[in-house]
NUTIPA-295249 format. One line per 5 residues: number of its first residue (from 1); for each residue x, y, z of C-alpha. Coordinates in steps of 0.05 Angstrom, whole numbers, plus 32768, in hexadecimal, padded with zeros to 4 digits. Each point is the difference from the previous one (the first is absolute). Layout:
<rs>
NUM> X,Y,Z | ...
</rs>
This chain:
<rs>
1> 8000,8000,8000 | 801B,8044,7FEE | 800E,8032,8036 | 7FCC,8030,7FE3 | 7FC9,7FCB,8000
6> 8011,7FEC,8047 | 7FFB,8048,8018 | 7FBF,8009,7FDA | 7FE0,7FC3,8020 | 801C,8012,8044
11> 7FE6,8047,7FFF | 7FBB,7FEE,7FE6 | 7FE4,7FEB,8044 | 801D,803E,8020 | 7FDE,802C,7FCC
16> 7FBE,7FDD,800A | 8007,8005,804C | 8011,804A,7FFB | 7FC4,800C,7FD3 | 7FD3,7FDB,8030
21> 801A,8029,803A | 7FF3,8040,7FDA | 7FB9,7FEB,7FEF | 7FF5,7FEA,8049 | 801B,8042,801B
26> 7FD4,8027,7FD0 | 7FC3,7FD8,8015 | 800E,800B,804A | 800A,804B,7FF4 | 7FC0,8005,7FD7
31> 7FD9,7FD7,8033 | 801A,802B,8039 | 7FED,803F,7FDA | 7FBA,7FE4,7FF4 | 7FF9,7FF1,804A
36> 8017,8046,8014 | 7FD1,8020,7FCE | 7FC6,7FD5,8016 | 800B,8013,8049 | 8006,804A,7FEF
41> 7FBE,7FFC,7FDC | 7FDF,7FDE,803C | 801A,8037,802E | 7FE6,8037,7FD2 | 7FBC,7FDF,7FF8
46> 7FF7,7FFB,804C | 8014,8049,800A | 7FD2,8019,7FC9 | 7FC4,7FE9,802A | 801A,801D,8043
51> 8023,7FD8,8036 | 801A,8006,8046 | 8048,8015,7FFE | 801A,7FC8,802E | 7FDB,7FC7,7FDD
56> 8028,7FD5,7FD0 | 8011,8029,7FC2 | 7FD3,7FD7,7FD3 | 7FC3,7FFF,802F | 7FCA,8036,7FF9
61> 7FC7,8017,802B | 7FF2,8034,8037 | 7FED,7FF1,8048 | 7FFD,8022,8044 | 8043,7FFA,8024
66> 7FF6,802A,803D | 7FE5,7FF4,8047 | 7FB8,7FF1,8012 | 7FFE,802A,803F | 801D,8043,8016
71> 800E,8025,8041 | 7FD3,803C,800B | 8016,803D,7FD8 | 8022,8032,802E | 7FD6,803E,8008
76> 8015,8043,7FE2 | 803C,7FE1,7FDD | 802F,802A,7FD5 | 802A,7FE0,7FC9 | 8037,8020,7FD7
81> 8004,7FDF,7FBC | 8042,8006,7FDA | 7FFD,7FE0,7FBB | 8035,8003,7FCA | 8009,8047,7FE2
86> 7FBD,8021,7FF5 | 8017,801A,7FBD | 7FEF,7FBB,7FE6 | 7FB7,7FED,7FF4 | 8008,7FBB,801D
91> 8019,801E,8041 | 7FC5,8030,8003 | 7FD2,7FC4,7FF7 | 8022,7FDB,8039 | 7FF6,803B,802E
96> 7FB8,800B,7FEE | 7FEF,7FB7,8008 | 801F,7FFF,8046 | 7FDD,8041,8012 | 7FBD,7FE0,7FEB
101> 800F,7FC4,802D | 8012,802F,803A | 7FBD,8023,7FF7 | 7FDC,7FBC,8000 | 8020,7FEC,8042
106> 7FF1,8045,801E | 8045,8021,7FFE | 801E,8040,7FE7 | 8035,7FFA,7FCA | 8033,802F,7FE2
111> 8037,7FF7,7FCD | 804C,8007,8002 | 8021,800C,7FBC | 8047,7FE6,8004 | 8010,8019,7FB9
116> 802F,7FC5,7FF8 | 8031,8020,8031 | 8010,7FDD,8043 | 800E,8043,8021 | 7FBB,8019,7FED
121> 7FE1,7FBF,8018 | 8023,8007,8044 | 7FE7,8048,8009 | 7FBA,7FEB,7FEE | 7FFE,7FC7,8031
126> 801E,802B,8037 | 7FC8,8033,7FF4 | 7FCD,7FC8,8004 | 801C,7FE8,8042 | 7FFC,8047,801B
131> 7FB7,8003,7FEB | 7FF1,7FC4,802B | 7FED,7FCC,7FCB | 7FF1,7FBA,8016 | 801C,7FDC,7FC4
136> 8030,800F,7FC7 | 7FEE,7FD6,7FC3 | 8033,7FFF,7FC8 | 7FEB,7FE4,7FBD | 8035,7FF2,7FCA
141> 802D,802C,802A | 803B,7FDF,8023 | 8001,7FFC,804C | 804B,8000,7FFF | 7FFE,804A,7FED
146> 7FDF,8011,8043 | 8026,7FD4,8031 | 800C,8038,8033 | 7FB7,8016,7FFC | 7FE8,7FB9,800D
151> 802B,7FFE,803F | 7FE6,8043,8018 | 7FB8,7FF1,7FEF | 7FFF,7FBC,8021 | 8015,8022,8040
156> 7FBF,8027,7FFC | 7FD5,7FC3,7FF2 | 7FF8,800D,7FB5 | 7FF6,7FC4,7FD2 | 802A,7FFB,7FC0
161> 7FE4,7FD5,7FC8 | 801F,7FF8,7FBA | 7FDD,7FE3,7FC4 | 801A,7FF3,7FBA | 8049,800C,8015
166> 8032,7FE7,8034 | 7FF3,7FE6,8046 | 8001,8035,8037 | 800C,7FCC,8035 | 8049,8002,7FED
171> 8000,8047,801B | 7FD2,7FF8,803B | 7FBD,8007,7FDC | 7FC3,7FD4,8006 | 7FF3,7FDB,7FBF
176> 800F,7FFE,7FB6 | 7FD1,7FDF,7FCE | 7FF1,7FFE,7FB6 | 8001,7FD8,7FC0 | 8034,7FD0,7FE5
181> 8023,8033,7FD5 | 8031,7FCC,7FE6 | 7FC5,7FD8,7FE5 | 7FE7,803D,7FDC | 8044,8008,7FDF
186> 7FFF,7FB7,7FED | 7FBD,8008,7FDD | 801B,8039,7FD5 | 803C,7FD4,7FF0 | 7FCF,7FC9,7FEA
191> 7FDB,8033,7FD5 | 803E,8013,7FD9 | 8013,7FB6,7FF5 | 7FB9,7FF0,7FEA | 8003,803A,7FCF
196> 803E,7FED,7FDA | 8038,8015,802E | 803A,802A,7FE7 | 8033,802E,801F | 7FEA,8025,8040
201> 8018,8040,8021 | 7FF0,8004,804B | 7FF6,8042,8025 | 7FFD,8002,804C | 7FFA,8034,8037
206> 8025,7FDC,8039 | 7FF1,8034,8036 | 7FBC,7FDF,800A | 8009,7FB7,8017 | 7FBE,7FE7,7FE3
211> 8013,8019,7FBB | 8040,7FD7,8002 | 7FDB,7FC2,8017 | 7FD0,8003,7FC6 | 8039,800C,7FCE
216> 8029,7FC7,801E | 7FC4,7FD1,7FF9 | 7FFC,8012,7FB6 | 804B,7FF4,7FF6 | 7FFE,7FBD,8023
221> 7FC7,7FE6,7FD5 | 8022,8016,7FC0 | 8041,7FDF,8015 | 7FDB,7FBF,8012 | 7FCF,7FFA,7FC7
226> 8017,8031,7FCA | 8031,7FCF,7FE0 | 8020,801D,7FC1 | 7FC1,8026,7FEC | 7FFC,8035,8038
231> 803F,8021,801A | 800F,803D,802B | 8034,8028,7FDB | 8006,803C,802E | 7FEB,8018,8046
236> 7FFB,804A,8013 | 7FF2,8020,8043 | 7FE1,8045,8007 | 7FE8,802F,8038 | 7FB6,800E,800C
241> 8013,8044,801A | 801C,8013,7FBB | 7FBE,7FEE,7FDF | 7FF5,7FF8,7FB5 | 803A,802B,7FE9
246> 8033,7FD3,8021 | 7FE1,7FC3,7FE0 | 7FFD,8020,7FBB | 804A,8011,8002 | 8011,7FB7,8010
251> 7FD1,7FE5,7FCB | 801D,802D,7FCA | 8046,7FE6,8010 | 7FE7,7FB8,7FFC | 7FDE,800B,7FBD
256> 8041,801A,7FE5 | 8028,7FC7,801D | 7FD0,7FC9,7FE9 | 7FEA,8009,7FB7 | 7FBC,7FED,7FE3
261> 7FE9,7FB9,8010 | 8035,7FF6,8036 | 7FC8,7FFA,8033 | 7FB5,7FFB,7FFC | 7FE9,800A,8047
266> 8007,8032,8039 | 7FE8,7FF4,8047 | 7FFC,8037,8035 | 7FEB,7FFC,804A | 7FBC,8022,7FF6
271> 7FD8,801B,7FC7 | 800E,804A,8007 | 804B,7FF0,7FFD | 7FF7,7FD7,7FC1 | 7FDB,8036,7FDA
276> 803B,8030,7FF4 | 802C,7FC6,7FEB | 7FCF,7FE9,7FCA | 7FF3,8048,7FEA | 804B,800A,7FF6
281> 8004,7FC0,7FD7 | 7FC5,8016,7FD5 | 8021,8043,7FF3 | 803D,7FDB,7FE6 | 7FD4,7FD6,7FD2
286> 800F,7FC2,8029 | 7FBB,7FE3,7FF5 | 8019,7FB9,800B | 8006,800E,804B | 7FC5,7FED,802C
291> 7FF9,8008,804B | 7FE3,7FDE,803E | 7FFC,801A,8047 | 7FD9,8000,8041 | 7FC6,8022,8025
296> 7FC7,8001,7FCE | 7FFF,804C,7FF9 | 7FD3,8025,7FCF | 803C,8017,7FD8 | 800E,7FB6,7FF2
301> 7FB8,7FEE,7FF3 | 7FF9,803A,7FCE | 803E,7FEA,7FDA | 7FE8,7FB8,7FFE | 7FBB,8014,7FE8
306> 801C,8027,7FC5 | 8032,7FCA,7FED | 803C,8028,8018 | 8045,7FE6,8012 | 7FED,7FEC,8047
311> 7FDF,7FBE,7FF6 | 7FF6,7FE6,8048 | 7FFF,8016,8049 | 7FF8,7FDD,8042 | 7FC0,8018,8021
316> 7FF9,7FF7,804A | 7FC9,8005,8033 | 801E,8040,801B | 7FC0,8016,8021 | 7FFD,7FBF,8026
321> 8049,800A,8015 | 7FF0,8045,801A | 7FC3,7FE9,8028 | 802A,7FC8,801E | 8030,8035,8019
326> 7FCA,8021,802A | 7FEB,7FBC,801B | 8048,7FF1,8014 | 8007,8044,8021 | 7FC3,7FF2,802B
331> 801A,7FBB,8013 | 8044,801C,8013 | 7FE0,8036,802B | 7FD6,7FCC,8023 | 803E,7FD5,800B
336> 7FDD,7FC8,7FDA | 801E,7FD0,7FCE | 801B,8025,7FC2 | 8013,7FE7,7FBB | 7FBC,7FE0,7FF6
341> 7FF5,801E,7FBB | 8026,7FCA,7FDB | 7FF8,800B,7FB6 | 7FE1,802B,7FC9 | 7FEA,7FF7,7FB8
346> 8025,8013,7FC0 | 7FF5,7FFA,7FB6 | 8029,8008,7FC1 | 7FDB,8033,7FD7 | 8007,8003,7FB4
351> 7FD5,800E,7FC3 | 7FD1,7FC5,800E | 7FEA,8017,8045 | 8013,804A,8008 | 7FCB,8029,8025
356> 7FDA,8037,7FDD | 8014,8049,8006 | 8006,8019,8049 | 7FEE,7FBB,801B | 802B,7FDB,8032
361> 8014,7FB7,8003 | 7FC3,7FDA,8019 | 8011,7FBD,801F | 7FB6,7FF6,800F | 8006,7FF3,804B
366> 7FDD,802A,8035 | 8039,8005,8033 | 7FE4,8040,801E | 7FC4,7FDD,801D | 802E,7FD0,8026
371> 8023,803A,8022 | 7FC3,802B,800E | 7FD7,7FC6,801C | 803A,7FE9,802A | 800E,8045,801C
376> 7FB6,800E,800D | 7FF7,7FBE,8025 | 803D,800E,802B | 7FE7,8046,8010 | 7FBB,7FE6,8012
381> 801D,7FCB,802E | 802D,8031,8025
</rs>
């Protein structure tokens, strides 16, 4: 046998084996991709119908998750409500919802506008303490910014409750509560995978802990299920105090750095921070770029309704979150068990389920009656 024939026959099984391995690897990759895409679609479908944030990602449905009884509402209560900066519509909505709940329980409420500045927040809370409030309720406003005020206020018997942010117990406060923000981020990650994937630019405002948690949830889901189809190509931090102009400057630089079709998606920590990014992209004729974000604000709904570049937002039961804050304040002041408001609903909102003009996310669950009946029964029994 010639040397060439021997080599040919010897190499033939190796070639066949290599080809088989290539086909096998391709099949495994394709099968894994199909599994990831299938799961992403299940997650999106559950969230389109509304779900509790702490339920498994692919399980939908809304249910009461609070207590069945309440201590009697303290009489003549005063609550200072400090949401995120009141320049943002979502923060105004949080305040008004909590103020409505305070009225329902029989308390006086007033707002503190922190303007996104810890020093302003500290002055506002100091003023509230001097006014003799019974509770300071912070909503989407970090307790870590008012550590000294918590210490001072607790010495005067004031309750400190934080919703939709960090946990004030780390700083001597009473209770922190809220949604599973990481799950919300995961759902937006699933949405991008289910809608073709592509390159993604991530914007974050790390001064607010809950914003980072939701963005990290998004990133983790993309890393775990995005495969080769959905990739984060750049991450950018910005300051809420700088507002839109600071974001625009950063976005302009990114559009110059990354030419057309380098990325297809932008995610920002809430809707009003996504808007200037997408407007900047549109002005540069970067119509391939779409956006997703959080909070279910009217600015997002309006863009979705008209087929604009923002295609999805995470809508939450913010009103429910705000009412829970008043309930937790009352429990803390009565030295009763706190942290009983366990979970809240959310929904991914897109063209198929976006509310009409000036309408809010309706998760079709009358949570208010649970609180008002519970408070009324406790007051009557006192």
